[in-house]
Every structure is written in structure tokens, then in C-alpha cells.
N, C-alpha and C positions, 0 to 999 in steps of 0.2 A: 252800308260800309262807313259812311260819314259818321253815323251815330256812335259806332263802336271803334272809331279811330283806326279803321283798316284791319281790325282783328277779324279773323275768319273762324267763327265757331264751327265745330263739327255737328253732325246731325243729332248726336246724343244731347249736346248742350241745348240746342234749339228745342228738342222734344221735352227735355226736363223743364226748361223755362215755360213752355206752353202748359205743361202739366201742373207746375207749381203756381202759375198765375192765371189759371183758367177764368176765374171770376173777374179779375181786373181786365183781361182781354175782352171778355164779353161786354163789360160795362163800357169800355173804350169804343168798341164797335157800335154799340147802341147810341152813344153820344155822337159818333161820326154820322150815323144814319139820320139822327134828329137834326144835326147841323145841315146836312145836305138837303133835307126836306125844307128846312127853314129858308135856305138860300135858293130854293126852287131849282136845285140841280137834279133832283129826282122827285117823283110823286109819292113813292112809298107804297104803291099798291101792286107792285110786280116783284116776284122773286126770280132771280137768275142764278142758276147753278151751272158751273162749267166743270165737267168731268173728263174733258179731253186729255188724251195722252199722246204726245208726239215724240218721236225719236229725235234726239238732239245730236248735233255734231258741231260743237262750239270750241273745238281745239284751237290753239293759237295758230296752227297752220291753215285753218279754214277761216280765220278772221281777216277781213279785207279792210285796208285803209284806203284813203283817196288815191295814193300813188299806185297801189296794186290794181285798183279799179281802172285807173287811167291806162296802165300798161296793158291790161286785158283788152280794153276797148281798142287800143292801137293795134294789137295783134289781130283781133277779129276784123278790124277795118282793112288791114293789109290782106287778110285772107279773102275778104269780099272783093277787093280790087283785083286780086289774082284770078278770080272767076270771071 
């Protein structure tokens, strides 16, 4: 989001970008791997693939901030004290 100044591209734009810049993306990833190997962050002898799919529920109503968490804990603590 920082890189594109808050602009939110749709999935078609992202797909088109990936299609049109396939070689550049591939080269960039290779350079990243080489840098990580050089910095001893990875050994480069293992391949990890994550094909996990999780159902997400990240609506604004389900997002908690510190205040919401504190209120939830207070309510639960009151319930426990009631038992």
C-alpha cells in the first residue's frame, strides 16, 4: 500500500501486471534468493510450497483494537467472578 500511495488495484490489474512483467518478477525473486543465501538467512537447499487455503473473516466488525480487547476481557472477568 505504501509503494502505490494507498491506491487499491483490483485483481485484473494485479493479474495483468504479473503477466506483463513475468521475466522481471522472476529475476527479482532470483536476486532475493541469492541475497538471502549470501546473508546466511537461508541455505538454499530446501523448497517450501504453501498451498493452504483458509476461510477468512476480516470484516471491519471482526477487527479488534486494544480498547475492544480490553472490554471483552473485562466482560469475561466479570462473568468468571459471577460463577
